N, C-alpha and C positions, 0 to 999 in steps of 0.2 A: 394187662395191657392199659395204657393210659393215653388220654387225649386232653388237649387245653385249648381253648379259644377266648377270644376277647371279642364280643359282639356289642353293637351300639344299641342305644334307646333311639327312638324316633319321634317326631312330632308330626301329627297328622295335619295337613292342610284341608282335605275334605274328610271328615270324621267318619269312622266306622261305629255305628250305635245301634244294636240291635242284631240278634243272630237267630239261627235255627239249627236244627239237626245237631251234628257233632262239630260245633265251632265253624259253622258255615255264616258267612256275612249277609245280612238283609240288604245292605247297600254298598257301593264300592267306595273305596278310600284311596288316598295318596298321601304320601308323607316324605318329609325330609329325613334322612338318615343323619343322625348326630355324630360327633366326634368325641367329645370329652365325657359325656354321659354314657358309660358303658358298663358292662358286666364282664369280668374275668372269671372263668369256670374251668376247673379241671375234673375230669371224670376218670375214676380207675375201676376196672372190672375186678371184682374180688371172688375168691372161691366159696366163701360163706354167704348165704342168702341174706337179703335184707338191703335197706337203705339208709345210708348214713350221710347227713348233711352238715357241713360246716360253713357258718357264715362269718366271714371276717375272723376265722380262726376259732370261733365259738361253736359248741354243739346248737343246732337248730332244729329241734323235733317238730317244731310247727310247720316246717316246710315239707316233711316227709309225706303226709296225706296228699298233697298237690303232686308231688313226685310219682307216688305210687299210682295215682289216677292216670297221670301221663303215660306211664309205662304201660298200664293196661289198655289205653287207647291206641298205642302204636304196636302192641303186640303182634297183630295181624301183619304188619309190614315187617317187623323185626323180631320174629320168635326166638332167635338166638339170645336175646337179652335175657329170657327166663332162666338161662343156665348160670347167671351170675348174680352176685350181689353188686350194689352200686356205692362207691364211695365218692361223694361230691364236695368240692371245695369251692366257695364262690364269694366274690366280692364286688360290691357296687361302687362306683366312683361318685355316686349321688344318693341322696336319701331315699330309702325303701318306702314303698306305699304311700307316696305323696303326690302323684299325679304326674310322674315323669316317666311313666311306662317301664317301671323296673320289671315287670313280668314280661315285656316285649323282649328287652335285652337278656334277661335271664334265661328265658326258655329258648330263645334263638341260639344262645351259647351252648345249651345243653344239647340241643338238636344237632348242632354242628359237630359237638363231640361224638355224639351216637353215630352219625354218618361217617366221621373219620374212622371210628373204631371198627365198623362194618367193612370199610375199605380195607383196613389193615388186616382183616381176616379173609380177604379175597372176595368179598361180596361186591358185585359191581351194579351200578345204577346208570340208567341212560342219561341222567342229568343229576349229579350229586347235589348241586345248589337248590335245585328243585325239590328233591328228597328232603333236604334239611328244612325248607321253607314249608313243606307239608306237616312234617313232624312238629316244627314250632308252632304252626297253627293250631295243632290238636293239643298244645299246651296252653297257648294264649293267643287269641285271634291275631291281635296286632303284631305279635312275635314274627309272623311269617314275613312282614316287611322288613325286619331288621336284618335279614339275611343278605340284603341288597343295599346299594348306595349308588348314587347319592339321592336318587329318588326312586321310590318304589310304589307300586300300584297293587291292589288286591281287590278282588270282586268283579265278576263279569259285568261288563258295560260295553255298550255299541261303540263309544268313541276310542276304546284301547284295544287294539287287536291282540290277541293272545292273552287277555285277561281271564283269570279262572276264580271259581269260587274256592277252589281247593289249595292253591298256592299263590303266592304274590309273584310279580316279575319287576325286573328292572324297567323303569318307564321308558317306553319304546320311542316315544316321538321327540323331535328336536328340542332342545332346551336352550334358551339364550344364555350366554356366558355369564350374565349378571347374577344368576341363580347358582352357579357353580361355587361361588366364594360367599354365600350368604351367611350371615352371622345369626347366632340364637343366644340371647342373654336370658337366663331362666331365673326370675325373680322368687326367691324362696319364701312365700308369704307362709306356708305351713309345711312342717317337715314330719308331721305325725301321722298315724293312721287315719285314712278317710273316713268320715262318718258313714258313708254309704259305698260299698265296694262296686267296682266297674261290673262284676258278675251280676250283682242285684239290679244295677241300672240297666243292663242289657235285657234282663228278664222283664223289667217294667215296660220296655218297648213292645211287648207281645200284645198288650192290652191299650197301648197308648192312644188317645183319641186323634193324634196327628200323625200317626204311623205311616200310612201310605203316602201322604203329602210329603213326609221328610224323606222317604226313600225315593220318590220320584225327584225331589229337589237335588239329592246327592247325584244322581245321574246327570241332570242338568249341569250341574257344577263341574262334573268331570269333563263334559263336553266343552265348557267355556275355558277350562284349564289349558286345553290343548293349544288354544290361540294365545292365551295369556303367557304361558311359559315359553312358547315358540318366539313370541314377539318381544318379550321382556316389558310388557305393559304393567309397570309397577303400580299404577293407580287402580287398575282392575284387580290385580293380584292383592292389593291390601284391603279392597273393598270385599272381595270374595272370602278371604282367609278370615276376616273379622266377623263376617256374616256367619261362617261355619262354626266358629268358636261360640258366638252368642246363641246360635240356633242349638248347639249342644246343651248348653246349660239352660236354655229355655224349655228343652224337652224334659230335663230333670225337674224344673220347677213346676211343670204342667203334668207330670206323672201323677199317678194315684196309687200310693200316697206320694205326696211331692216332697222334694227335698232340695237343699241348696248346698253346693260345695264350694262356691265362691265365697269369700270373706270380704269384710269391710275394706280390708287393704288391697284386695285384687281390684276392687272398683277404683280406689283411689289411684291405683297405678294406671288402670286403663284411661282414667280421666286425664291424668298427667301425660300420658302418651299423645293423646288426642290434642292437647294443648300445645305440647312440643311440636307436633307435626304441623299445625296451623300456624305457630309462630316462626319456625324455621324452614318449612317446605321440604323438610328431610323425610324421606319415604320410609318411616319407621311405623311398623304395625304390630297388632298383638294376636296371639292365640292362647287358648288354654285347652289342656286335655280334662279329664275328668278329675278335677282337683282345683285347689285355689291358687297354685302357682301360675305366674303370667310368663309367657314366652314373648320376648321382644325380637322380632325379626327385621332385618335390615341389610342392605347391601354393604359389603365390606368397605367400600370407599368412604362411608360415613361413620367408621368405627370410632374415630378420635371424639367427634362431637357426641355421639350416642352415649359413649362409655363415661363422658363427663356428665351428661344428663342422669345416667344411672347412679353415679356417685352422689351428684348433688340432690337429686329429687327421689329416685327409685329406691335406693337403697333404705331409706328411712322408713319405708313401708314393709321391708323384709324382715323376717325374724331374725333377730341378733345381727340384722344388717347383712344377711348372706345372700349371695346370688352366684350363679355359675355361668361363666363366659364360654360359650360354645360356638360351634360352626358346623356347616354341613360337612359330612364326612364321606369317605369312600366305602364304608362297609366293614364286615368283621375280618379278624386277623387270626391265624393260628399263632399259639404260644408254644414256647419250648415244653416238651412233655415232662 
């Protein structure tokens, strides 16, 4: 039996940073689901035991230990998997391991394939999408949000009814139309392996001096987002999104040991964005995940002006002039088997 899915990456507006137990979040988060940045994965069940992974058509044994850990974690929910070997073929539309949440799209695509294969065997679920979110979380925390679009929330918090530590949900509150067509241009400052992995970064939060203050801040920000997203208050949106990004990287710089994932060109892009916003009054803001790449977020109606700015100013700070023009997407899609 075989299944295939295309699952998107996502860009967090309130950042998930810190975890406990088995992939449970220390604070709530919310993200835009992307469209162009995605992973396409096919999963075939084999009679022979073992795990075989192809990345872009090439053998990728380095992925096998993570997949093996994932299958062990979900064995209690899906014991039938033990009867099969797994043949996985996967492709990213964007650079792997460079701060664009490739693990989010990759593990959500794999989780969706597993739930689909279970359904093919007659196994039923009260909520198959929720089951896929639970499985994705066990592979990579932020992956649980990539099961939904266009806005997904994860982690229990008072301001979001139905929120859970174990799975993400489609954001339940009303959202102004301006956010439905939001654009995201990803400036590729660095496309190599990060100096410090997100897993290590999460671990450092366990003893971080600002740990409790950060977790309380995330809950406050989630509460503020309810009004911001509902009203379309772009000034407050930009302020909060940028504060979240800088807080995330500030936590990295104040960890022990400290580390820096932003690069000089990341800062130059941020400075250019702020100058552009001041000079034009166009509501363009930035965010970053755990990496050097800068996401430029803006309403679709300003696309022409912002893309000209990207070509004229931002592109020069990108590695080999590379950037990805993306937008808010609707979520995963099944592919032909």
